[in-house]
C-alpha positions, 0 to 999 in steps of 0.5 A, spaced: 532 466 478 533 473 477 532 477 484 532 484 482 530 486 489 536 482 493 538 485 499 532 490 499 527 491 505 520 492 504 514 494 509 507 491 506 501 493 510 495 489 510 499 483 508 495 477 510 490 477 504 488 480 498 493 485 494 498 485 500 499 478 501 500 477 493 505 483 493 509 480 499 510 474 496 512 477 489 517 482 493 520 476 497 520 472 490 524 478 487 529 478 493 526 483 498 526 481 506 519 483 507 516 486 513 509 484 513 504 488 517 497 485 519 492 484 524 491 477 524 497 473 527 495 466 524 494 469 517 501 472 517 504 465 519 501 462 513 504 468 509 511 466 512 510 459 511 509 461 503 515 466 503 520 461 506 518 456 501 520 460 496 527 461 499 526 468 502 525 471 509 520 475 512 519 479 519 512 478 522 509 484 525 502 483 528 499 490 529 493 494 528 494 500 524 490 505 528 496 504 533 499 510 531 505 509 537 506 502 534 508 505 527 513 510 530 516 504 534 516 500 527 521 506 524 525 505 530 526 498 530 527 498 522 533 503 524 536 499 529 536 492 525 537 495 518 538 502 518 534 503 512 528 502 508 528 500 501 520 499 499 514 501 503 507 499 500 501 502 503 496 497 502 491 496 508 484 499 507 477 500 509 471 500 505 467 503 511 459 502 508 456 504 502 451 509 504 449 516 503 454 521 507 448 524 511 447 516 514 454 515 515 455 514 523 461 518 526 465 511 528 465 508 521 467 515 518 473 515 523 475 508 522 476 509 514 480 515 515 484 512 521 486 506 516 486 509 509 489 516 511 492 517 518 495 511 518 499 512 511 501 519 514 504 516 520 507 511 516 510 516 512 512 520 518 515 514 521 519 511 515 521 517 511 528 518 514 529 510 513 527 511 505 531 517 505 537 512 507 536 508 501 539 509 495 533 508 492 527 508 497 520 507 493 513 508 497 507 505 493 500 507 496 494 503 493 488 508 491 482 507 487 478 510 482 473 512 487 477 518 489 475 521 482 468 518 480 465 521 486 459 516 486 453 516 490 453 512 497 461 511 496 462 518 500 467 516 506 471 511 501 472 516 496 474 522 500 479 517 504 482 516 497 482 523 495 485 525 501 491 519 500 492 522 493 493 529 496 498 526 501 502 522 497 503 527 491 505 532 497 510 527 499 513 526 492 513 533 491 517 534 498 522 528 496 523 530 489 530 532 490 532 525 494 532 518 492 525 517 494 520 516 489 512 516 491 507 513 487 500 511 487 497 505 484 490 504 482 488 496 481 481 497 479 476 491 480 480 485 483 478 479 486 478 481 493 474 481 500 473 488 499 470 488 492 465 482 494 463 486 500 462 492 495 459 488 489 456 482 492 452 480 485 458 481 481 461 474 478 468 474 481 471 470 475 470 476 471 475 480 475 483 480 475 486 477 481 491 480 486 496 475 483 495 479 476 497 485 480 503 483 484 508 484 478 506 491 477 508 492 484 515 489 484 516 494 478 514 500 482 519 498 487 525 497 483 531 502 483 530 503 476 523 506 477 524 514 476 517 517 476 514 520 482 507 523 484 503 520 479 498 514 479 500 508 475 493 505 473 493 498 472 486 498 469 489 501 463 495 497 462 500 501 467 498 508 464 501 513 468 496 519 470 499 526 471 496 530 477 491 535 474 494 542 475 489 548 476 488 552 470 
């Protein structure tokens, strides 16, 4: 079987379920060694079993992404063992609550911003030297159409994803002359736990699955991928969306 990511090292956040789990399995099957981050040890061990069954390998990192010091230690540990990082998938995210902006409690706001924005900033800060040490560092972050639709009651999630997009596009601009490519990926509605929480009356069988998305994540992780600072829109068959420039 073709292994286009052979000898490459990938960090995947939120790897215990949903998009993160499907991506970790697909990256491993493509040959990458997966460093899988999630809060739940048992779910990570189950993932590890599946990865090993594919003849691949993983390193399990049980961590809460709000432990920012742990993210700094992660960068140091990867440097000591591999000296580089080829792929970063910033997948983990929090929905928060669907409520008017004026009704969102501060702890909910802080939680969503910490996981969806600050953790990704800390990951970039910690792992940037390792991505630059790769011959083709690829940083991929999961965004959402909510960043642009500004629907009522989706405020905290919408704001967090808009901030994430600004973060990643800025990072892409700052690494444009390096081997690093930084992309945003909009998966659209998928059959995930977060989607069930947001849309409890929806028939999940009408939705695509994380497994449908996973090959597209592998595509963005390949050394041959050249675009940066843009949105890869899975809902439009991989259409590339350019940044909106001011008039």
